[in-house]
Biopython code that builds the backbone (N, CA, C, O; Angstrom):
import numpy as np
from Bio.PDB.StructureBuilder import StructureBuilder

atoms = [
    (1, "MET", "N", (65.613, -48.101, -170.268)),
    (1, "MET", "CA", (64.285, -47.941, -169.699)),
    (1, "MET", "C", (63.978, -46.472, -169.490)),
    (1, "MET", "O", (64.843, -45.606, -169.621)),
    (2, "ARG", "N", (62.753, -46.223, -169.168)),
    (2, "ARG", "CA", (62.290, -44.854, -168.963)),
    (2, "ARG", "C", (61.169, -44.843, -167.950)),
    (2, "ARG", "O", (60.714, -45.891, -167.489)),
    (3, "MET", "N", (60.739, -43.671, -167.618)),
    (3, "MET", "CA", (59.538, -43.512, -166.803)),
    (3, "MET", "C", (58.370, -43.489, -167.787)),
    (3, "MET", "O", (58.191, -42.531, -168.539)),
    (4, "TRP", "N", (57.592, -44.545, -167.767)),
    (4, "TRP", "CA", (56.474, -44.636, -168.701)),
    (4, "TRP", "C", (55.342, -43.705, -168.291)),
    (4, "TRP", "O", (54.667, -43.135, -169.148)),
    (5, "MET", "N", (55.131, -43.545, -166.997)),
    (5, "MET", "CA", (54.094, -42.680, -166.429)),
    (5, "MET", "C", (52.681, -43.133, -166.809)),
    (5, "MET", "O", (51.727, -42.358, -166.741)),
    (6, "ILE", "N", (52.570, -44.384, -167.203)),
    (6, "ILE", "CA", (51.290, -45.022, -167.502)),
    (6, "ILE", "C", (50.803, -45.646, -166.200)),
    (6, "ILE", "O", (51.617, -46.056, -165.371)),
    (7, "ASP", "N", (49.505, -45.724, -166.011)),
    (7, "ASP", "CA", (48.955, -46.374, -164.816)),
    (7, "ASP", "C", (49.719, -47.681, -164.568)),
    (7, "ASP", "O", (49.735, -48.551, -165.439)),
    (8, "PRO", "N", (50.347, -47.834, -163.407)),
    (8, "PRO", "CA", (51.145, -49.040, -163.144)),
    (8, "PRO", "C", (50.378, -50.349, -163.301)),
    (8, "PRO", "O", (50.979, -51.380, -163.603)),
    (9, "LYS", "N", (49.068, -50.324, -163.102)),
    (9, "LYS", "CA", (48.260, -51.531, -163.277)),
    (9, "LYS", "C", (48.284, -52.022, -164.723)),
    (9, "LYS", "O", (47.988, -53.186, -164.991)),
    (10, "LEU", "N", (48.639, -51.130, -165.656)),
    (10, "LEU", "CA", (48.619, -51.468, -167.074)),
    (10, "LEU", "C", (49.986, -51.880, -167.609)),
    (10, "LEU", "O", (50.147, -52.056, -168.817)),
    (11, "LEU", "N", (50.961, -52.035, -166.736)),
    (11, "LEU", "CA", (52.303, -52.449, -167.143)),
    (11, "LEU", "C", (52.505, -53.934, -166.852)),
    (11, "LEU", "O", (52.057, -54.441, -165.823)),
    (12, "CYS", "N", (53.179, -54.621, -167.764)),
    (12, "CYS", "CA", (53.562, -56.005, -167.486)),
    (12, "CYS", "C", (54.600, -55.989, -166.365)),
    (12, "CYS", "O", (55.121, -54.932, -166.008)),
    (13, "LYS", "N", (54.890, -57.146, -165.822)),
    (13, "LYS", "CA", (55.834, -57.252, -164.699)),
    (13, "LYS", "C", (57.199, -56.685, -165.083)),
    (13, "LYS", "O", (57.814, -55.967, -164.294)),
    (14, "LYS", "N", (57.672, -56.998, -166.268)),
    (14, "LYS", "CA", (58.993, -56.544, -166.708)),
    (14, "LYS", "C", (59.082, -55.020, -166.731)),
    (14, "LYS", "O", (60.063, -54.445, -166.261)),
    (15, "HIS", "N", (58.064, -54.374, -167.275)),
    (15, "HIS", "CA", (58.106, -52.921, -167.377)),
    (15, "HIS", "C", (57.797, -52.232, -166.049)),
    (15, "HIS", "O", (58.293, -51.134, -165.797)),
    (16, "LEU", "N", (56.996, -52.852, -165.210)),
    (16, "LEU", "CA", (56.758, -52.328, -163.865)),
    (16, "LEU", "C", (58.072, -52.312, -163.083)),
    (16, "LEU", "O", (58.449, -51.286, -162.516)),
    (17, "LEU", "N", (58.766, -53.452, -163.055)),
    (17, "LEU", "CA", (60.032, -53.538, -162.334)),
    (17, "LEU", "C", (61.115, -52.688, -162.991)),
    (17, "LEU", "O", (61.951, -52.102, -162.304)),
    (18, "GLY", "N", (61.099, -52.622, -164.304)),
    (18, "GLY", "CA", (62.092, -51.823, -165.017)),
    (18, "GLY", "C", (61.979, -50.345, -164.692)),
    (18, "GLY", "O", (62.986, -49.674, -164.463)),
    (19, "GLU", "N", (60.747, -49.835, -164.673)),
    (19, "GLU", "CA", (60.564, -48.423, -164.347)),
    (19, "GLU", "C", (60.960, -48.157, -162.892)),
    (19, "GLU", "O", (61.574, -47.133, -162.591)),
    (20, "HIS", "N", (60.611, -49.068, -162.003)),
    (20, "HIS", "CA", (61.003, -48.934, -160.601)),
    (20, "HIS", "C", (62.526, -48.857, -160.478)),
    (20, "HIS", "O", (63.055, -47.989, -159.784)),
    (21, "ASN", "N", (63.216, -49.756, -161.145)),
    (21, "ASN", "CA", (64.683, -49.763, -161.097)),
    (21, "ASN", "C", (65.269, -48.497, -161.709)),
    (21, "ASN", "O", (66.260, -47.965, -161.210)),
    (22, "GLU", "N", (64.668, -48.023, -162.770)),
    (22, "GLU", "CA", (65.126, -46.797, -163.433)),
    (22, "GLU", "C", (65.081, -45.611, -162.467)),
    (22, "GLU", "O", (65.999, -44.791, -162.436)),
    (23, "ILE", "N", (64.029, -45.531, -161.698)),
    (23, "ILE", "CA", (63.903, -44.430, -160.743)),
    (23, "ILE", "C", (65.025, -44.489, -159.711)),
    (23, "ILE", "O", (65.607, -43.460, -159.370)),
    (24, "HIS", "N", (65.332, -45.683, -159.215)),
    (24, "HIS", "CA", (66.436, -45.810, -158.259)),
    (24, "HIS", "C", (67.776, -45.479, -158.918)),
    (24, "HIS", "O", (68.644, -44.875, -158.288)),
    (25, "LYS", "N", (67.945, -45.864, -160.163)),
    (25, "LYS", "CA", (69.179, -45.555, -160.892)),
    (25, "LYS", "C", (69.368, -44.050, -161.007)),
    (25, "LYS", "O", (70.475, -43.544, -160.824)),
    (26, "HIS", "N", (68.313, -43.353, -161.302)),
    (26, "HIS", "CA", (68.425, -41.901, -161.487)),
    (26, "HIS", "C", (68.667, -41.167, -160.176)),
    (26, "HIS", "O", (69.213, -40.064, -160.183)),
    (27, "LYS", "N", (68.277, -41.748, -159.067)),
    (27, "LYS", "CA", (68.545, -41.109, -157.778)),
    (27, "LYS", "C", (70.041, -40.873, -157.622)),
    (27, "LYS", "O", (70.469, -39.794, -157.213)),
    (28, "HIS", "N", (70.817, -41.870, -157.946)),
    (28, "HIS", "CA", (72.273, -41.753, -157.876)),
    (28, "HIS", "C", (72.769, -40.655, -158.828)),
    (28, "HIS", "O", (73.651, -39.872, -158.477)),
    (29, "SER", "N", (72.199, -40.609, -160.024)),
    (29, "SER", "CA", (72.595, -39.581, -160.997)),
    (29, "SER", "C", (72.278, -38.178, -160.487)),
    (29, "SER", "O", (73.067, -37.251, -160.672)),
    (30, "PHE", "N", (71.127, -38.028, -159.849)),
    (30, "PHE", "CA", (70.770, -36.722, -159.289)),
    (30, "PHE", "C", (71.698, -36.354, -158.135)),
    (30, "PHE", "O", (72.115, -35.202, -158.012)),
    (31, "GLU", "N", (72.017, -37.323, -157.299)),
    (31, "GLU", "CA", (72.920, -37.048, -156.174)),
    (31, "GLU", "C", (74.299, -36.620, -156.661)),
    (31, "GLU", "O", (74.959, -35.796, -156.028)),
    (32, "LYS", "N", (74.730, -37.177, -157.783)),
    (32, "LYS", "CA", (76.026, -36.837, -158.370)),
    (32, "LYS", "C", (75.936, -35.604, -159.276)),
    (32, "LYS", "O", (76.939, -35.153, -159.829)),
    (33, "LYS", "N", (74.714, -35.066, -159.418)),
    (33, "LYS", "CA", (74.460, -33.878, -160.239)),
    (33, "LYS", "C", (74.835, -34.086, -161.712)),
    (33, "LYS", "O", (75.391, -33.196, -162.357)),
    (34, "HIS", "N", (74.522, -35.267, -162.221)),
    (34, "HIS", "CA", (74.772, -35.559, -163.629)),
    (34, "HIS", "C", (73.764, -34.829, -164.511)),
    (34, "HIS", "O", (72.643, -34.542, -164.091)),
    (35, "SER", "N", (74.171, -34.544, -165.705)),
    (35, "SER", "CA", (73.284, -33.923, -166.686)),
    (35, "SER", "C", (72.177, -34.901, -167.065)),
    (35, "SER", "O", (72.399, -36.110, -167.123)),
    (36, "ILE", "N", (70.986, -34.368, -167.322)),
    (36, "ILE", "CA", (69.879, -35.216, -167.776)),
    (36, "ILE", "C", (69.517, -34.912, -169.230)),
    (36, "ILE", "O", (68.507, -35.400, -169.737)),
    (37, "LYS", "N", (70.334, -34.116, -169.889)),
    (37, "LYS", "CA", (70.003, -33.689, -171.256)),
    (37, "LYS", "C", (69.696, -34.855, -172.190)),
    (37, "LYS", "O", (68.780, -34.766, -173.007)),
    (38, "GLY", "N", (70.449, -35.943, -172.081)),
    (38, "GLY", "CA", (70.210, -37.107, -172.929)),
    (38, "GLY", "C", (68.927, -37.848, -172.600)),
    (38, "GLY", "O", (68.453, -38.658, -173.397)),
    (39, "ARG", "N", (68.369, -37.579, -171.441)),
    (39, "ARG", "CA", (67.123, -38.227, -171.023)),
    (39, "ARG", "C", (65.897, -37.373, -171.305)),
    (39, "ARG", "O", (64.765, -37.831, -171.145)),
    (40, "ILE", "N", (66.122, -36.137, -171.722)),
    (40, "ILE", "CA", (64.975, -35.264, -172.009)),
    (40, "ILE", "C", (64.991, -34.740, -173.443)),
    (40, "ILE", "O", (64.088, -34.007, -173.847)),
    (41, "HIS", "N", (65.999, -35.108, -174.204)),
    (41, "HIS", "CA", (66.064, -34.689, -175.604)),
    (41, "HIS", "C", (66.737, -35.783, -176.409)),
    (41, "HIS", "O", (67.779, -36.268, -175.966)),
    (42, "PRO", "N", (66.241, -36.203, -177.528)),
    (42, "PRO", "CA", (65.101, -35.654, -178.270)),
    (42, "PRO", "C", (63.739, -36.105, -177.747)),
    (42, "PRO", "O", (62.715, -35.519, -178.097)),
    (43, "ILE", "N", (63.725, -37.154, -176.903)),
    (43, "ILE", "CA", (62.466, -37.645, -176.341)),
    (43, "ILE", "C", (62.562, -37.529, -174.824)),
    (43, "ILE", "O", (63.571, -37.909, -174.229)),
    (44, "VAL", "N", (61.523, -37.008, -174.209)),
    (44, "VAL", "CA", (61.503, -36.897, -172.753)),
    (44, "VAL", "C", (61.235, -38.282, -172.174)),
    (44, "VAL", "O", (60.163, -38.853, -172.371)),
    (45, "GLN", "N", (62.217, -38.811, -171.461)),
    (45, "GLN", "CA", (62.119, -40.155, -170.901)),
    (45, "GLN", "C", (61.916, -40.170, -169.393)),
    (45, "GLN", "O", (61.521, -41.194, -168.835)),
    (46, "ILE", "N", (62.181, -39.052, -168.727)),
    (46, "ILE", "CA", (62.047, -38.998, -167.271)),
    (46, "ILE", "C", (61.342, -37.719, -166.845)),
    (46, "ILE", "O", (61.359, -36.716, -167.559)),
    (47, "GLN", "N", (60.725, -37.770, -165.676)),
    (47, "GLN", "CA", (60.094, -36.604, -165.055)),
    (47, "GLN", "C", (60.730, -36.422, -163.685)),
    (47, "GLN", "O", (60.252, -36.996, -162.706)),
    (48, "PRO", "N", (61.789, -35.641, -163.595)),
    (48, "PRO", "CA", (62.522, -35.538, -162.336)),
    (48, "PRO", "C", (61.664, -35.192, -161.124)),
    (48, "PRO", "O", (61.816, -35.814, -160.072)),
    (49, "SER", "N", (60.780, -34.231, -161.243)),
    (49, "SER", "CA", (60.002, -33.811, -160.072)),
    (49, "SER", "C", (58.987, -34.866, -159.631)),
    (49, "SER", "O", (58.442, -34.777, -158.531)),
    (50, "ALA", "N", (58.732, -35.858, -160.476)),
    (50, "ALA", "CA", (57.750, -36.897, -160.161)),
    (50, "ALA", "C", (58.390, -38.195, -159.661)),
    (50, "ALA", "O", (57.688, -39.184, -159.452)),
    (51, "MET", "N", (59.689, -38.203, -159.471)),
    (51, "MET", "CA", (60.378, -39.445, -159.106)),
    (51, "MET", "C", (59.802, -40.094, -157.839)),
    (51, "MET", "O", (59.518, -41.291, -157.842)),
    (52, "LYS", "N", (59.630, -39.340, -156.784)),
    (52, "LYS", "CA", (59.149, -39.904, -155.515)),
    (52, "LYS", "C", (57.718, -40.405, -155.630)),
    (52, "LYS", "O", (57.421, -41.532, -155.234)),
    (53, "SER", "N", (56.829, -39.576, -156.171)),
    (53, "SER", "CA", (55.426, -39.997, -156.267)),
    (53, "SER", "C", (55.282, -41.193, -157.212)),
    (53, "SER", "O", (54.493, -42.102, -156.953)),
    (54, "ARG", "N", (56.040, -41.187, -158.299)),
    (54, "ARG", "CA", (55.962, -42.311, -159.236)),
    (54, "ARG", "C", (56.526, -43.580, -158.598)),
    (54, "ARG", "O", (55.954, -44.660, -158.748)),
    (55, "HIS", "N", (57.638, -43.452, -157.892)),
    (55, "HIS", "CA", (58.201, -44.604, -157.187)),
    (55, "HIS", "C", (57.154, -45.220, -156.276)),
    (55, "HIS", "O", (56.972, -46.437, -156.254)),
    (56, "ASP", "N", (56.471, -44.372, -155.530)),
    (56, "ASP", "CA", (55.495, -44.873, -154.569)),
    (56, "ASP", "C", (54.312, -45.550, -155.264)),
    (56, "ASP", "O", (53.793, -46.548, -154.763)),
    (57, "GLU", "N", (53.884, -45.023, -156.403)),
    (57, "GLU", "CA", (52.814, -45.674, -157.193)),
    (57, "GLU", "C", (53.256, -47.054, -157.653)),
    (57, "GLU", "O", (52.513, -48.029, -157.535)),
    (58, "LEU", "N", (54.478, -47.126, -158.181)),
    (58, "LEU", "CA", (54.999, -48.400, -158.664)),
    (58, "LEU", "C", (55.151, -49.396, -157.518)),
    (58, "LEU", "O", (54.824, -50.574, -157.667)),
    (59, "ALA", "N", (55.649, -48.922, -156.374)),
    (59, "ALA", "CA", (55.826, -49.802, -155.214)),
    (59, "ALA", "C", (54.482, -50.355, -154.739)),
    (59, "ALA", "O", (54.382, -51.533, -154.395)),
    (60, "MET", "N", (53.459, -49.515, -154.718)),
    (60, "MET", "CA", (52.125, -49.986, -154.305)),
    (60, "MET", "C", (51.614, -51.065, -155.254)),
    (60, "MET", "O", (51.014, -52.045, -154.814)),
    (61, "GLU", "N", (51.848, -50.890, -156.546)),
    (61, "GLU", "CA", (51.417, -51.903, -157.510)),
    (61, "GLU", "C", (52.228, -53.181, -157.345)),
    (61, "GLU", "O", (51.680, -54.276, -157.466)),
    (62, "MET", "N", (53.518, -53.059, -157.071)),
    (62, "MET", "CA", (54.339, -54.247, -156.837)),
    (62, "MET", "C", (53.794, -55.039, -155.658)),
    (62, "MET", "O", (53.657, -56.260, -155.740)),
    (63, "VAL", "N", (53.485, -54.359, -154.572)),
    (63, "VAL", "CA", (52.936, -55.025, -153.387)),
    (63, "VAL", "C", (51.580, -55.650, -153.710)),
    (63, "VAL", "O", (51.291, -56.761, -153.267)),
    (64, "ALA", "N", (50.747, -54.945, -154.480)),
    (64, "ALA", "CA", (49.432, -55.470, -154.872)),
    (64, "ALA", "C", (49.572, -56.762, -155.691)),
    (64, "ALA", "O", (48.682, -57.612, -155.679)),
    (65, "ARG", "N", (50.697, -56.896, -156.399)),
    (65, "ARG", "CA", (50.954, -58.107, -157.189)),
    (65, "ARG", "C", (51.755, -59.139, -156.399)),
    (65, "ARG", "O", (52.285, -60.090, -156.974)),
    (66, "ASN", "N", (51.840, -58.957, -155.110)),
    (66, "ASN", "CA", (52.570, -59.872, -154.227)),
    (66, "ASN", "C", (54.060, -59.951, -154.530)),
    (66, "ASN", "O", (54.686, -60.992, -154.327)),
    (67, "MET", "N", (54.625, -58.853, -155.014)),
    (67, "MET", "CA", (56.076, -58.767, -155.208)),
    (67, "MET", "C", (56.671, -58.114, -153.965)),
    (67, "MET", "O", (55.997, -57.364, -153.259)),
    (68, "ASN", "N", (57.916, -58.403, -153.714)),
    (68, "ASN", "CA", (58.611, -57.753, -152.606)),
    (68, "ASN", "C", (58.966, -56.327, -152.986)),
    (68, "ASN", "O", (59.331, -56.055, -154.130)),
    (69, "HIS", "N", (58.861, -55.430, -152.042)),
    (69, "HIS", "CA", (59.373, -54.076, -152.216)),
    (69, "HIS", "C", (60.012, -53.655, -150.913)),
    (69, "HIS", "O", (59.338, -53.479, -149.898)),
    (70, "LYS", "N", (61.324, -53.495, -150.956)),
    (70, "LYS", "CA", (62.063, -53.134, -149.746)),
    (70, "LYS", "C", (63.041, -52.003, -150.031)),
    (70, "LYS", "O", (64.075, -51.896, -149.370)),
    (71, "SER", "N", (62.730, -51.171, -150.993)),
    (71, "SER", "CA", (63.661, -50.097, -151.363)),
    (71, "SER", "C", (62.935, -48.754, -151.356)),
    (71, "SER", "O", (62.475, -48.284, -152.397)),
    (72, "PRO", "N", (62.834, -48.139, -150.178)),
    (72, "PRO", "CA", (62.184, -46.833, -150.113)),
    (72, "PRO", "C", (62.957, -45.812, -150.946)),
    (72, "PRO", "O", (64.144, -45.986, -151.222)),
    (73, "TYR", "N", (62.280, -44.776, -151.328)),
    (73, "TYR", "CA", (62.900, -43.739, -152.160)),
    (73, "TYR", "C", (62.839, -42.410, -151.426)),
    (73, "TYR", "O", (61.764, -41.929, -151.066)),
    (74, "ILE", "N", (63.993, -41.833, -151.215)),
    (74, "ILE", "CA", (64.083, -40.497, -150.638)),
    (74, "ILE", "C", (64.499, -39.563, -151.760)),
    (74, "ILE", "O", (65.554, -39.731, -152.373)),
    (75, "MET", "N", (63.662, -38.588, -152.015)),
    (75, "MET", "CA", (63.889, -37.676, -153.136)),
    (75, "MET", "C", (65.151, -36.849, -152.904)),
    (75, "MET", "O", (65.269, -36.156, -151.894)),
    (76, "PRO", "N", (66.099, -36.924, -153.851)),
    (76, "PRO", "CA", (67.287, -36.077, -153.729)),
    (76, "PRO", "C", (66.952, -34.642, -154.155)),
    (76, "PRO", "O", (65.918, -34.390, -154.773)),
    (77, "THR", "N", (67.824, -33.733, -153.821)),
    (77, "THR", "CA", (67.612, -32.362, -154.260)),
    (77, "THR", "C", (67.825, -32.261, -155.768)),
    (77, "THR", "O", (68.736, -32.874, -156.324)),
    (78, "LEU", "N", (66.995, -31.502, -156.395)),
    (78, "LEU", "CA", (67.102, -31.261, -157.833)),
    (78, "LEU", "C", (67.501, -29.817, -158.111)),
    (78, "LEU", "O", (67.320, -29.315, -159.220)),
    (79, "ASP", "N", (68.044, -29.157, -157.095)),
    (79, "ASP", "CA", (68.356, -27.732, -157.188)),
    (79, "ASP", "C", (69.328, -27.395, -158.309)),
    (79, "ASP", "O", (69.336, -26.264, -158.796)),
    (80, "TYR", "N", (70.141, -28.344, -158.723)),
    (80, "TYR", "CA", (71.118, -28.063, -159.775)),
    (80, "TYR", "C", (70.485, -28.028, -161.162)),
    (80, "TYR", "O", (71.099, -27.541, -162.112)),
    (81, "LEU", "N", (69.262, -28.541, -161.285)),
    (81, "LEU", "CA", (68.568, -28.546, -162.571)),
    (81, "LEU", "C", (67.844, -27.221, -162.792)),
    (81, "LEU", "O", (67.445, -26.553, -161.838)),
    (82, "SER", "N", (67.681, -26.852, -164.054)),
    (82, "SER", "CA", (66.872, -25.677, -164.365)),
    (82, "SER", "C", (65.407, -26.002, -164.052)),
    (82, "SER", "O", (65.046, -27.172, -163.930)),
    (83, "GLU", "N", (64.582, -24.996, -163.925)),
    (83, "GLU", "CA", (63.151, -25.211, -163.668)),
    (83, "GLU", "C", (62.530, -26.038, -164.793)),
    (83, "GLU", "O", (61.705, -26.913, -164.532)),
    (84, "ASP", "N", (62.915, -25.770, -166.033)),
    (84, "ASP", "CA", (62.385, -26.539, -167.168)),
    (84, "ASP", "C", (62.768, -28.012, -167.057)),
    (84, "ASP", "O", (61.938, -28.889, -167.300)),
    (85, "GLU", "N", (64.017, -28.286, -166.692)),
    (85, "GLU", "CA", (64.468, -29.672, -166.548)),
    (85, "GLU", "C", (63.745, -30.359, -165.388)),
    (85, "GLU", "O", (63.312, -31.503, -165.524)),
    (86, "LYS", "N", (63.611, -29.684, -164.270)),
    (86, "LYS", "CA", (62.941, -30.271, -163.099)),
    (86, "LYS", "C", (61.505, -30.643, -163.399)),
    (86, "LYS", "O", (61.022, -31.684, -162.954)),
    (87, "ASN", "N", (60.821, -29.798, -164.151)),
    (87, "ASN", "CA", (59.372, -29.934, -164.323)),
    (87, "ASN", "C", (58.941, -30.484, -165.672)),
    (87, "ASN", "O", (57.753, -30.469, -165.995)),
    (88, "ILE", "N", (59.882, -30.966, -166.455)),
    (88, "ILE", "CA", (59.543, -31.510, -167.775)),
    (88, "ILE", "C", (58.658, -32.746, -167.614)),
    (88, "ILE", "O", (58.774, -33.479, -166.632)),
    (89, "LYS", "N", (57.777, -32.968, -168.583)),
    (89, "LYS", "CA", (56.823, -34.078, -168.527)),
    (89, "LYS", "C", (56.993, -34.975, -169.750)),
    (89, "LYS", "O", (57.239, -34.507, -170.862)),
    (90, "VAL", "N", (56.854, -36.273, -169.510)),
    (90, "VAL", "CA", (56.861, -37.207, -170.633)),
    (90, "VAL", "C", (55.521, -37.115, -171.358)),
    (90, "VAL", "O", (54.526, -36.661, -170.794)),
    (91, "ASN", "N", (55.514, -37.543, -172.587)),
    (91, "ASN", "CA", (54.292, -37.605, -173.381)),
    (91, "ASN", "C", (53.711, -39.008, -173.192)),
    (91, "ASN", "O", (54.198, -39.976, -173.776)),
    (92, "ILE", "N", (52.683, -39.103, -172.383)),
    (92, "ILE", "CA", (52.125, -40.408, -172.035)),
    (92, "ILE", "C", (51.542, -41.105, -173.266)),
    (92, "ILE", "O", (51.703, -42.316, -173.418)),
    (93, "GLU", "N", (50.884, -40.376, -174.127)),
    (93, "GLU", "CA", (50.319, -40.982, -175.346)),
    (93, "GLU", "C", (51.426, -41.588, -176.219)),
    (93, "GLU", "O", (51.279, -42.689, -176.748)),
    (94, "TYR", "N", (52.529, -40.856, -176.359)),
    (94, "TYR", "CA", (53.685, -41.378, -177.097)),
    (94, "TYR", "C", (54.198, -42.654, -176.433)),
    (94, "TYR", "O", (54.496, -43.641, -177.107)),
    (95, "ASN", "N", (54.296, -42.622, -175.095)),
    (95, "ASN", "CA", (54.814, -43.781, -174.363)),
    (95, "ASN", "C", (53.895, -44.992, -174.481)),
    (95, "ASN", "O", (54.373, -46.124, -174.567)),
    (96, "ILE", "N", (52.585, -44.768, -174.485)),
    (96, "ILE", "CA", (51.652, -45.882, -174.662)),
    (96, "ILE", "C", (51.895, -46.551, -176.011)),
    (96, "ILE", "O", (51.992, -47.775, -176.091)),
    (97, "ASN", "N", (51.993, -45.750, -177.069)),
    (97, "ASN", "CA", (52.226, -46.311, -178.402)),
    (97, "ASN", "C", (53.581, -46.993, -178.493)),
    (97, "ASN", "O", (53.700, -48.054, -179.105)),
    (98, "ASP", "N", (54.602, -46.396, -177.892)),
    (98, "ASP", "CA", (55.942, -46.985, -177.898)),
    (98, "ASP", "C", (55.935, -48.325, -177.162)),
    (98, "ASP", "O", (56.495, -49.309, -177.645)),
    (99, "LEU", "N", (55.305, -48.356, -176.007)),
    (99, "LEU", "CA", (55.255, -49.586, -175.213)),
    (99, "LEU", "C", (54.475, -50.679, -175.953)),
    (99, "LEU", "O", (54.860, -51.847, -175.911)),
    (100, "LYS", "N", (53.393, -50.312, -176.620)),
    (100, "LYS", "CA", (52.630, -51.300, -177.398)),
    (100, "LYS", "C", (53.492, -51.926, -178.491)),
    (100, "LYS", "O", (53.351, -53.110, -178.797)),
    (101, "ASN", "N", (54.383, -51.129, -179.078)),
    (101, "ASN", "CA", (55.256, -51.638, -180.143)),
    (101, "ASN", "C", (56.418, -52.466, -179.596)),
    (101, "ASN", "O", (56.985, -53.281, -180.323)),
    (102, "ARG", "N", (56.773, -52.271, -178.348)),
    (102, "ARG", "CA", (57.905, -52.975, -177.746)),
    (102, "ARG", "C", (57.532, -54.284, -177.080)),
    (102, "ARG", "O", (58.314, -55.235, -177.084)),
    (103, "CYS", "N", (56.338, -54.337, -176.507)),
    (103, "CYS", "CA", (56.025, -55.431, -175.593)),
    (103, "CYS", "C", (54.640, -56.014, -175.878)),
    (103, "CYS", "O", (53.634, -55.348, -175.632)),
    (104, "PRO", "N", (54.571, -57.229, -176.386)),
    (104, "PRO", "CA", (53.269, -57.843, -176.657)),
    (104, "PRO", "C", (52.397, -57.973, -175.404)),
    (104, "PRO", "O", (51.175, -57.847, -175.486)),
    (105, "GLU", "N", (53.015, -58.223, -174.251)),
    (105, "GLU", "CA", (52.239, -58.368, -173.025)),
    (105, "GLU", "C", (51.605, -57.023, -172.615)),
    (105, "GLU", "O", (50.425, -56.964, -172.269)),
    (106, "CYS", "N", (52.399, -55.962, -172.659)),
    (106, "CYS", "CA", (51.845, -54.631, -172.350)),
    (106, "CYS", "C", (50.788, -54.250, -173.380)),
    (106, "CYS", "O", (49.762, -53.666, -173.030)),
    (107, "LYS", "N", (51.032, -54.577, -174.651)),
    (107, "LYS", "CA", (50.058, -54.252, -175.701)),
    (107, "LYS", "C", (48.713, -54.900, -175.395)),
    (107, "LYS", "O", (47.670, -54.257, -175.514)),
    (108, "ALA", "N", (48.734, -56.159, -175.005)),
    (108, "ALA", "CA", (47.488, -56.865, -174.689)),
    (108, "ALA", "C", (46.766, -56.194, -173.521)),
    (108, "ALA", "O", (45.550, -56.005, -173.563)),
    (109, "ILE", "N", (47.509, -55.842, -172.493)),
    (109, "ILE", "CA", (46.901, -55.193, -171.327)),
    (109, "ILE", "C", (46.338, -53.829, -171.722)),
    (109, "ILE", "O", (45.191, -53.511, -171.409)),
    (110, "LEU", "N", (47.145, -53.035, -172.404)),
    (110, "LEU", "CA", (46.730, -51.681, -172.799)),
    (110, "LEU", "C", (45.534, -51.709, -173.738)),
    (110, "LEU", "O", (44.598, -50.924, -173.588)),
    (111, "ASP", "N", (45.571, -52.625, -174.713)),
    (111, "ASP", "CA", (44.438, -52.722, -175.656)),
    (111, "ASP", "C", (43.142, -53.098, -174.941)),
    (111, "ASP", "O", (42.067, -52.643, -175.332)),
    (112, "THR", "N", (43.233, -53.907, -173.917)),
    (112, "THR", "CA", (42.060, -54.333, -173.172)),
    (112, "THR", "C", (41.486, -53.180, -172.339)),
    (112, "THR", "O", (40.268, -53.036, -172.232)),
    (113, "HIS", "N", (42.365, -52.363, -171.752)),
    (113, "HIS", "CA", (41.924, -51.354, -170.804)),
    (113, "HIS", "C", (41.782, -49.952, -171.386)),
    (113, "HIS", "O", (41.137, -49.103, -170.770)),
    (114, "LEU", "N", (42.357, -49.687, -172.537)),
    (114, "LEU", "CA", (42.310, -48.334, -173.103)),
    (114, "LEU", "C", (41.488, -48.260, -174.381)),
    (114, "LEU", "O", (41.938, -47.708, -175.386)),
    (115, "GLN", "N", (40.316, -48.803, -174.342)),
    (115, "GLN", "CA", (39.481, -48.767, -175.545)),
    (115, "GLN", "C", (38.459, -47.677, -175.466)),
    (115, "GLN", "O", (37.670, -47.503, -176.395)),
]
sb = StructureBuilder()
sb.init_structure("model")
sb.init_model(0)
sb.init_chain("A")
sb.init_seg("    ")
for serial, (resi, resn, name, xyz) in enumerate(atoms, 1):
    if name == "N":
        sb.init_residue(resn, " ", resi, " ")
    sb.init_atom(name, np.array(xyz, "f"), 0.0, 1.0, " ", f" {name:<3s}", serial, name[0])
structure = sb.get_structure()
């Protein structure tokens, strides 16, 4: 999974929950100061500096869909990362096309709302 960074309202349940879980998974990696090189090259899959704000967006959408959310996110320090690594951004247009090719449910939602 990855951080899609697409409006959470446009994600199917599977990808909404998957991105939420991915953010929690990476918190542990950041706390352990693991390298993120494989997550930012050749394709940028995560946005480290956006983890907290993205988590909160996803959590709000989960609650709006009457899903349980009981896992707050406290942003770990990213001081061990270079400025480029901390502030790297995913390509949302690439992610939209990738998600459309992976998931028929997301494709239907995206095609309806992104015309």
